[in-house]
TIVO-2410 file (N, C-alpha, C; in nm, 3 decimals):
# residues 120
REC num residu      c1      c2      c3 atome chaine
REC   1      M   8.443  -3.731   6.823     N      A
REC   1      M   8.390  -3.600   6.783    CA      A
REC   1      M   8.465  -3.555   6.659     C      A
REC   2      K   8.391  -3.497   6.570     N      A
REC   2      K   8.452  -3.446   6.448    CA      A
REC   2      K   8.538  -3.325   6.480     C      A
REC   3      E   8.644  -3.310   6.402     N      A
REC   3      E   8.734  -3.196   6.423    CA      A
REC   3      E   8.659  -3.064   6.408     C      A
REC   4      E   8.564  -3.056   6.314     N      A
REC   4      E   8.487  -2.932   6.294    CA      A
REC   4      E   8.406  -2.898   6.418     C      A
REC   5      D   8.350  -3.001   6.484     N      A
REC   5      D   8.273  -2.977   6.605    CA      A
REC   5      D   8.361  -2.917   6.713     C      A
REC   6      Q   8.481  -2.970   6.727     N      A
REC   6      Q   8.573  -2.917   6.828    CA      A
REC   6      Q   8.608  -2.771   6.798     C      A
REC   7      I   8.626  -2.739   6.671     N      A
REC   7      I   8.655  -2.601   6.633    CA      A
REC   7      I   8.538  -2.510   6.671     C      A
REC   8      H   8.416  -2.553   6.642     N      A
REC   8      H   8.299  -2.472   6.676    CA      A
REC   8      H   8.285  -2.457   6.827     C      A
REC   9      L   8.311  -2.564   6.901     N      A
REC   9      L   8.304  -2.556   7.048    CA      A
REC   9      L   8.410  -2.460   7.101     C      A
REC  10      N   8.529  -2.467   7.044     N      A
REC  10      N   8.634  -2.373   7.086    CA      A
REC  10      N   8.594  -2.229   7.058     C      A
REC  11      N   8.531  -2.206   6.942     N      A
REC  11      N   8.485  -2.072   6.909    CA      A
REC  11      N   8.377  -2.025   7.006     C      A
REC  12      I   8.285  -2.113   7.040     N      A
REC  12      I   8.180  -2.078   7.135    CA      A
REC  12      I   8.241  -2.042   7.269     C      A
REC  13      T   8.335  -2.123   7.315     N      A
REC  13      T   8.400  -2.095   7.444    CA      A
REC  13      T   8.473  -1.961   7.439     C      A
REC  14      T   8.539  -1.932   7.329     N      A
REC  14      T   8.608  -1.803   7.313    CA      A
REC  14      T   8.509  -1.688   7.320     C      A
REC  15      M   8.395  -1.701   7.255     N      A
REC  15      M   8.295  -1.594   7.256    CA      A
REC  15      M   8.235  -1.575   7.396     C      A
REC  16      I   8.214  -1.684   7.466     N      A
REC  16      I   8.164  -1.674   7.604    CA      A
REC  16      I   8.268  -1.601   7.689     C      A
REC  17      N   8.395  -1.634   7.672     N      A
REC  17      N   8.501  -1.567   7.747    CA      A
REC  17      N   8.508  -1.418   7.712     C      A
REC  18      E   8.485  -1.384   7.586     N      A
REC  18      E   8.484  -1.243   7.546    CA      A
REC  18      E   8.369  -1.169   7.615     C      A
REC  19      I   8.252  -1.232   7.619     N      A
REC  19      I   8.139  -1.170   7.688    CA      A
REC  19      I   8.173  -1.150   7.835     C      A
REC  20      D   8.232  -1.250   7.896     N      A
REC  20      D   8.274  -1.236   8.037    CA      A
REC  20      D   8.367  -1.117   8.055     C      A
REC  21      A   8.459  -1.100   7.963     N      A
REC  21      A   8.554  -0.988   7.973    CA      A
REC  21      A   8.481  -0.854   7.958     C      A
REC  22      Y   8.383  -0.848   7.869     N      A
REC  22      Y   8.308  -0.723   7.851    CA      A
REC  22      Y   8.234  -0.682   7.977     C      A
REC  23      V   8.179  -0.779   8.048     N      A
REC  23      V   8.094  -0.747   8.163    CA      A
REC  23      V   8.164  -0.767   8.297     C      A
REC  24      A   8.293  -0.796   8.292     N      A
REC  24      A   8.367  -0.817   8.417    CA      A
REC  24      A   8.350  -0.697   8.509     C      A
REC  25      H   8.321  -0.725   8.633     N      A
REC  25      H   8.308  -0.624   8.738    CA      A
REC  25      H   8.189  -0.532   8.716     C      A
REC  26      M   8.095  -0.571   8.631     N      A
REC  26      M   7.974  -0.492   8.611    CA      A
REC  26      M   7.858  -0.557   8.685     C      A
REC  27      D   7.766  -0.475   8.728     N      A
REC  27      D   7.639  -0.527   8.774    CA      A
REC  27      D   7.534  -0.492   8.669     C      A
REC  28      Y   7.411  -0.532   8.695     N      A
REC  28      Y   7.307  -0.510   8.596    CA      A
REC  28      Y   7.290  -0.362   8.563     C      A
REC  29      N   7.293  -0.276   8.662     N      A
REC  29      N   7.273  -0.132   8.637    CA      A
REC  29      N   7.381  -0.075   8.546     C      A
REC  30      Q   7.505  -0.115   8.569     N      A
REC  30      Q   7.613  -0.068   8.482    CA      A
REC  30      Q   7.595  -0.121   8.341     C      A
REC  31      F   7.562  -0.248   8.331     N      A
REC  31      F   7.541  -0.310   8.200    CA      A
REC  31      F   7.430  -0.238   8.123     C      A
REC  32      S   7.323  -0.206   8.191     N      A
REC  32      S   7.210  -0.144   8.122    CA      A
REC  32      S   7.243  -0.004   8.072     C      A
REC  33      K   7.346   0.059   8.127     N      A
REC  33      K   7.385   0.194   8.085    CA      A
REC  33      K   7.493   0.195   7.978     C      A
REC  34      E   7.558   0.084   7.956     N      A
REC  34      E   7.672   0.076   7.864    CA      A
REC  34      E   7.631   0.019   7.728     C      A
REC  35      E   7.587   0.106   7.639     N      A
REC  35      E   7.538   0.060   7.509    CA      A
REC  35      E   7.645  -0.013   7.430     C      A
REC  36      S   7.767   0.034   7.432     N      A
REC  36      S   7.873  -0.032   7.354    CA      A
REC  36      S   7.898  -0.174   7.406     C      A
REC  37      V   7.890  -0.193   7.536     N      A
REC  37      V   7.907  -0.327   7.593    CA      A
REC  37      V   7.791  -0.416   7.551     C      A
REC  38      R   7.670  -0.363   7.559     N      A
REC  38      R   7.552  -0.441   7.520    CA      A
REC  38      R   7.560  -0.482   7.372     C      A
REC  39      Q   7.605  -0.391   7.288     N      A
REC  39      Q   7.618  -0.423   7.146    CA      A
REC  39      Q   7.722  -0.533   7.123     C      A
REC  40      S   7.834  -0.523   7.191     N      A
REC  40      S   7.939  -0.625   7.178    CA      A
REC  40      S   7.890  -0.760   7.226     C      A
REC  41      V   7.819  -0.760   7.337     N      A
REC  41      V   7.762  -0.884   7.390    CA      A
REC  41      V   7.663  -0.942   7.290     C      A
REC  42      A   7.578  -0.858   7.233     N      A
REC  42      A   7.477  -0.904   7.137    CA      A
REC  42      A   7.543  -0.972   7.017     C      A
REC  43      V   7.648  -0.912   6.965     N      A
REC  43      V   7.718  -0.971   6.850    CA      A
REC  43      V   7.773  -1.109   6.887     C      A
REC  44      N   7.833  -1.119   7.003     N      A
REC  44      N   7.889  -1.248   7.047    CA      A
REC  44      N   7.779  -1.351   7.069     C      A
REC  45      L   7.666  -1.311   7.125     N      A
REC  45      L   7.556  -1.405   7.145    CA      A
REC  45      L   7.505  -1.456   7.011     C      A
REC  46      Q   7.494  -1.369   6.914     N      A
REC  46      Q   7.451  -1.413   6.781    CA      A
REC  46      Q   7.552  -1.509   6.721     C      A
REC  47      Q   7.679  -1.481   6.740     N      A
REC  47      Q   7.783  -1.570   6.686    CA      A
REC  47      Q   7.782  -1.706   6.757     C      A
REC  48      I   7.751  -1.706   6.885     N      A
REC  48      I   7.737  -1.833   6.958    CA      A
REC  48      I   7.625  -1.914   6.896     C      A
REC  49      G   7.513  -1.848   6.870     N      A
REC  49      G   7.401  -1.917   6.806    CA      A
REC  49      G   7.438  -1.971   6.669     C      A
REC  50      E   7.511  -1.891   6.591     N      A
REC  50      E   7.553  -1.936   6.458    CA      A
REC  50      E   7.650  -2.053   6.467     C      A
REC  51      A   7.745  -2.047   6.559     N      A
REC  51      A   7.842  -2.156   6.573    CA      A
REC  51      A   7.773  -2.284   6.620     C      A
REC  52      S   7.676  -2.273   6.708     N      A
REC  52      S   7.606  -2.393   6.755    CA      A
REC  52      S   7.524  -2.456   6.643     C      A
REC  53      D   7.478  -2.373   6.550     N      A
REC  53      D   7.403  -2.424   6.436    CA      A
REC  53      D   7.492  -2.505   6.343     C      A
REC  54      L   7.621  -2.481   6.345     N      A
REC  54      L   7.716  -2.552   6.259    CA      A
REC  54      L   7.762  -2.686   6.317     C      A
REC  55      L   7.727  -2.713   6.443     N      A
REC  55      L   7.764  -2.842   6.503    CA      A
REC  55      L   7.694  -2.955   6.428     C      A
REC  56      S   7.762  -3.065   6.415     N      A
REC  56      S   7.708  -3.178   6.338    CA      A
REC  56      S   7.586  -3.238   6.408     C      A
REC  57      P   7.495  -3.293   6.329     N      A
REC  57      P   7.379  -3.361   6.388    CA      A
REC  57      P   7.420  -3.474   6.483     C      A
REC  58      E   7.530  -3.542   6.450     N      A
REC  58      E   7.579  -3.650   6.537    CA      A
REC  58      E   7.621  -3.595   6.673     C      A
REC  59      F   7.690  -3.482   6.670     N      A
REC  59      F   7.733  -3.422   6.796    CA      A
REC  59      F   7.611  -3.380   6.878     C      A
REC  60      K   7.516  -3.315   6.814     N      A
REC  60      K   7.396  -3.268   6.885    CA      A
REC  60      K   7.318  -3.385   6.944     C      A
REC  61      A   7.313  -3.495   6.871     N      A
REC  61      A   7.242  -3.612   6.921    CA      A
REC  61      A   7.311  -3.671   7.043     C      A
REC  62      D   7.444  -3.659   7.048     N      A
REC  62      D   7.521  -3.713   7.159    CA      A
REC  62      D   7.531  -3.614   7.275     C      A
REC  63      F   7.523  -3.486   7.247     N      A
REC  63      F   7.542  -3.380   7.347    CA      A
REC  63      F   7.405  -3.321   7.378     C      A
REC  64      T   7.323  -3.400   7.446     N      A
REC  64      T   7.183  -3.363   7.467    CA      A
REC  64      T   7.161  -3.271   7.586     C      A
REC  65      E   7.263  -3.242   7.662     N      A
REC  65      E   7.247  -3.153   7.778    CA      A
REC  65      E   7.211  -3.010   7.738     C      A
REC  66      V   7.236  -2.977   7.613     N      A
REC  66      V   7.217  -2.840   7.565    CA      A
REC  66      V   7.083  -2.829   7.493     C      A
REC  67      D   7.012  -2.721   7.521     N      A
REC  67      D   6.887  -2.692   7.450    CA      A
REC  67      D   6.923  -2.609   7.327     C      A
REC  68      Y   6.935  -2.674   7.214     N      A
REC  68      Y   6.979  -2.608   7.091    CA      A
REC  68      Y   6.876  -2.508   7.040     C      A
REC  69      R   6.751  -2.522   7.080     N      A
REC  69      R   6.649  -2.424   7.041    CA      A
REC  69      R   6.683  -2.287   7.098     C      A
REC  70      V   6.732  -2.285   7.221     N      A
REC  70      V   6.770  -2.158   7.284    CA      A
REC  70      V   6.885  -2.095   7.207     C      A
REC  71      L   6.983  -2.175   7.168     N      A
REC  71      L   7.096  -2.123   7.092    CA      A
REC  71      L   7.053  -2.074   6.955     C      A
REC  72      D   6.956  -2.141   6.896     N      A
REC  72      D   6.904  -2.097   6.767    CA      A
REC  72      D   6.835  -1.961   6.782     C      A
REC  73      V   6.768  -1.940   6.892     N      A
REC  73      V   6.703  -1.811   6.918    CA      A
REC  73      V   6.809  -1.701   6.928     C      A
REC  74      L   6.922  -1.731   6.989     N      A
REC  74      L   7.029  -1.631   6.998    CA      A
REC  74      L   7.071  -1.586   6.859     C      A
REC  75      K   7.083  -1.681   6.769     N      A
REC  75      K   7.127  -1.651   6.633    CA      A
REC  75      K   7.028  -1.559   6.562     C      A
REC  76      R   6.901  -1.579   6.588     N      A
REC  76      R   6.797  -1.506   6.516    CA      A
REC  76      R   6.746  -1.383   6.588     C      A
REC  77      A   6.787  -1.363   6.711     N      A
REC  77      A   6.732  -1.254   6.793    CA      A
REC  77      A   6.774  -1.117   6.740     C      A
REC  78      K   6.689  -1.023   6.758     N      A
REC  78      K   6.720  -0.884   6.725    CA      A
REC  78      K   6.746  -0.814   6.858     C      A
REC  79      F   6.869  -0.822   6.901     N      A
REC  79      F   6.903  -0.773   7.033    CA      A
REC  79      F   6.890  -0.623   7.046     C      A
REC  80      N   6.908  -0.551   6.939     N      A
REC  80      N   6.895  -0.406   6.947    CA      A
REC  80      N   6.758  -0.367   6.998     C      A
REC  81      E   6.654  -0.427   6.942     N      A
REC  81      E   6.518  -0.396   6.984    CA      A
REC  81      E   6.494  -0.444   7.127     C      A
REC  82      A   6.537  -0.564   7.157     N      A
REC  82      A   6.514  -0.618   7.291    CA      A
REC  82      A   6.588  -0.538   7.397     C      A
REC  83      M   6.708  -0.496   7.365     N      A
REC  83      M   6.787  -0.425   7.465    CA      A
REC  83      M   6.737  -0.284   7.488     C      A
REC  84      E   6.665  -0.227   7.394     N      A
REC  84      E   6.609  -0.095   7.416    CA      A
REC  84      E   6.498  -0.100   7.521     C      A
REC  85      V   6.431  -0.213   7.529     N      A
REC  85      V   6.317  -0.225   7.619    CA      A
REC  85      V   6.359  -0.278   7.755     C      A
REC  86      D   6.425  -0.392   7.756     N      A
REC  86      D   6.461  -0.456   7.883    CA      A
REC  86      D   6.591  -0.533   7.865     C      A
REC  87      H   6.687  -0.501   7.947     N      A
REC  87      H   6.819  -0.563   7.937    CA      A
REC  87      H   6.830  -0.687   8.025     C      A
REC  88      R   6.729  -0.715   8.104     N      A
REC  88      R   6.737  -0.826   8.201    CA      A
REC  88      R   6.749  -0.962   8.134     C      A
REC  89      Q   6.681  -0.982   8.022     N      A
REC  89      Q   6.690  -1.112   7.956    CA      A
REC  89      Q   6.833  -1.141   7.913     C      A
REC  90      I   6.895  -1.042   7.854     N      A
REC  90      I   7.034  -1.059   7.812    CA      A
REC  90      I   7.124  -1.080   7.933     C      A
REC  91      W   7.103  -1.002   8.038     N      A
REC  91      W   7.183  -1.013   8.160    CA      A
REC  91      W   7.168  -1.153   8.219     C      A
REC  92      N   7.047  -1.206   8.221     N      A
REC  92      N   7.024  -1.340   8.274    CA      A
REC  92      N   7.096  -1.446   8.191     C      A
REC  93      V   7.097  -1.430   8.060     N      A
REC  93      V   7.171  -1.523   7.975    CA      A
REC  93      V   7.320  -1.518   8.011     C      A
REC  94      I   7.372  -1.395   8.026     N      A
REC  94      I   7.513  -1.378   8.059    CA      A
REC  94      I   7.547  -1.441   8.194     C      A
REC  95      Q   7.465  -1.415   8.291     N      A
REC  95      Q   7.495  -1.458   8.427    CA      A
REC  95      Q   7.465  -1.605   8.453     C      A
REC  96      N   7.364  -1.659   8.387     N      A
REC  96      N   7.318  -1.794   8.421    CA      A
REC  96      N   7.346  -1.897   8.313     C      A
REC  97      D   7.309  -1.867   8.191     N      A
REC  97      D   7.316  -1.968   8.084    CA      A
REC  97      D   7.457  -1.988   8.030     C      A
REC  98      L   7.528  -1.879   8.004     N      A
REC  98      L   7.660  -1.892   7.942    CA      A
REC  98      L   7.761  -1.967   8.030     C      A
REC  99      P   7.770  -1.937   8.160     N      A
REC  99      P   7.866  -2.013   8.241    CA      A
REC  99      P   7.833  -2.162   8.243     C      A
REC 100      E   7.704  -2.195   8.249     N      A
REC 100      E   7.664  -2.335   8.249    CA      A
REC 100      E   7.699  -2.401   8.117     C      A
REC 101      F   7.674  -2.331   8.007     N      A
REC 101      F   7.705  -2.384   7.875    CA      A
REC 101      F   7.855  -2.405   7.860     C      A
REC 102      R   7.935  -2.308   7.905     N      A
REC 102      R   8.080  -2.323   7.897    CA      A
REC 102      R   8.126  -2.444   7.978     C      A
REC 103      N   8.072  -2.461   8.097     N      A
REC 103      N   8.110  -2.576   8.180    CA      A
REC 103      N   8.075  -2.708   8.112     C      A
REC 104      M   7.958  -2.714   8.048     N      A
REC 104      M   7.919  -2.835   7.976    CA      A
REC 104      M   8.016  -2.864   7.862     C      A
REC 105      I   8.052  -2.760   7.788     N      A
REC 105      I   8.145  -2.777   7.675    CA      A
REC 105      I   8.279  -2.826   7.726     C      A
REC 106      E   8.330  -2.763   7.831     N      A
REC 106      E   8.461  -2.802   7.883    CA      A
REC 106      E   8.459  -2.945   7.936     C      A
REC 107      T   8.353  -2.982   8.006     N      A
REC 107      T   8.341  -3.118   8.059    CA      A
REC 107      T   8.335  -3.218   7.945     C      A
REC 108      R   8.254  -3.187   7.844     N      A
REC 108      R   8.240  -3.277   7.730    CA      A
REC 108      R   8.372  -3.289   7.654     C      A
REC 109      S   8.442  -3.179   7.634     N      A
REC 109      S   8.570  -3.182   7.563    CA      A
REC 109      S   8.671  -3.267   7.639     C      A
REC 110      E   8.673  -3.254   7.771     N      A
REC 110      E   8.765  -3.334   7.853    CA      A
REC 110      E   8.730  -3.482   7.842     C      A
REC 111      Q   8.601  -3.514   7.847     N      A
REC 111      Q   8.559  -3.654   7.835    CA      A
REC 111      Q   8.600  -3.711   7.700     C      A
REC 112      M   8.580  -3.634   7.595     N      A
REC 112      M   8.612  -3.682   7.461    CA      A
REC 112      M   8.762  -3.697   7.443     C      A
REC 113      D   8.841  -3.607   7.504     N      A
REC 113      D   8.986  -3.621   7.497    CA      A
REC 113      D   9.029  -3.752   7.562     C      A
REC 114      K   8.969  -3.786   7.678     N      A
REC 114      K   9.003  -3.910   7.746    CA      A
REC 114      K   8.962  -4.030   7.663     C      A
REC 115      D   8.844  -4.023   7.601     N      A
REC 115      D   8.796  -4.135   7.519    CA      A
REC 115      D   8.883  -4.159   7.397     C      A
REC 116      E   8.943  -4.052   7.344     N      A
REC 116      E   9.022  -4.064   7.223    CA      A
REC 116      E   9.167  -4.108   7.251     C      A
REC 117      Q   9.209  -4.104   7.378     N      A
REC 117      Q   9.346  -4.144   7.410    CA      A
REC 117      Q   9.358  -4.296   7.399     C      A
REC 118      P   9.471  -4.342   7.350     N      A
REC 118      P   9.491  -4.487   7.339    CA      A
REC 118      P   9.490  -4.552   7.477     C      A
REC 119      G   9.447  -4.675   7.483     N      A
REC 119      G   9.443  -4.750   7.609    CA      A
REC 119      G   9.581  -4.763   7.670     C      A
REC 120      E   9.579  -4.769   7.801     N      A
REC 120      E   9.707  -4.778   7.871    CA      A
REC 120      E   9.736  -4.918   7.912     C      A
***
């Protein structure tokens, strides 16, 4: 894996962790009432989309578990408009997609670390 890819993956993981911190101990009703939290989450989701767009084509070809179209949508989404109408889509991304994505990144990073270690 290219060093730049690892940097982007680390940034994505950091942003997912920031989103987790913003919504910690919240349920959907609390989230829907907290505009500042929703705005912070939206910014991080857009940054996740932007960081995923910077991953190398080689990495994307090898890391096929991820639907990069979804991440591209995050980058281009206008969350302000969407969040005014219905917050459930964002909440579902937070609750379902991000933890799965983080787990995939961590698993892949661990596998690549093992592959890069010299033979014993």
